[in-house]
C-alpha positions in Angstrom: 93.2 98.2 117.8 96.6 99.6 117.0 95.5 100.9 113.6 92.6 102.9 115.1 95.0 104.2 117.6 97.5 105.3 115.1 95.0 107.0 113.0 93.9 109.0 116.1 97.6 109.9 117.0 98.7 110.6 113.4 95.7 112.2 111.9 97.6 115.5 111.1 100.2 113.6 109.1 97.5 111.6 107.3 95.6 114.6 106.4 99.0 116.2 105.0 99.5 113.1 102.8 95.8 112.6 101.7 94.5 116.1 101.7 90.9 117.1 102.2 88.5 114.4 101.9 85.6 115.7 99.6 82.6 113.8 100.9 83.7 114.3 104.5 83.8 118.1 104.0 80.4 118.0 102.5 78.7 115.9 105.1 80.4 117.4 108.2 81.1 120.9 107.0 84.3 122.8 107.7 86.9 120.6 109.3 85.1 117.5 108.2 88.2 115.7 107.3 89.5 115.9 110.8 86.1 114.8 112.3 86.1 111.9 109.7 89.6 110.6 110.6 88.7 110.9 114.3 85.4 108.8 113.7 87.3 106.4 111.6 90.0 105.7 114.2 87.6 105.4 117.0 85.4 102.9 114.8 88.3 100.8 114.0 89.6 100.7 117.5 85.9 99.5 118.8 85.5 97.1 116.2 88.8 95.6 116.8 88.3 95.3 120.5 84.9 93.6 119.8 86.6 91.1 117.3 89.2 90.4 120.0 86.7 89.7 122.6 84.5 87.6 120.3 81.5 90.0 120.4 81.6 91.2 117.0 81.4 87.4 115.5 78.4 86.8 117.9 76.6 89.9 116.6 77.4 89.1 112.9 76.1 85.5 113.5 73.0 86.6 115.0 72.2 89.4 112.3 73.3 87.5 109.2 73.0 83.9 110.5 69.5 83.4 108.9 70.3 84.9 105.6 73.6 83.0 105.1 72.4 79.7 106.6 
């Protein structure tokens, strides 16, 4: 959760280091790098919260349990 939060807080510094992300600019248009970093931070935060609560493991077991045995 901390990693996702840090991405949201420090996305300006991340963009200064990484620069523009080509595929994000192509998909989201102008300002796509900012949008991508915000979505990435929120996604990491939510998945981390689900992992901490055990929800993500349940979802993965139900979805992939039949395939993996």
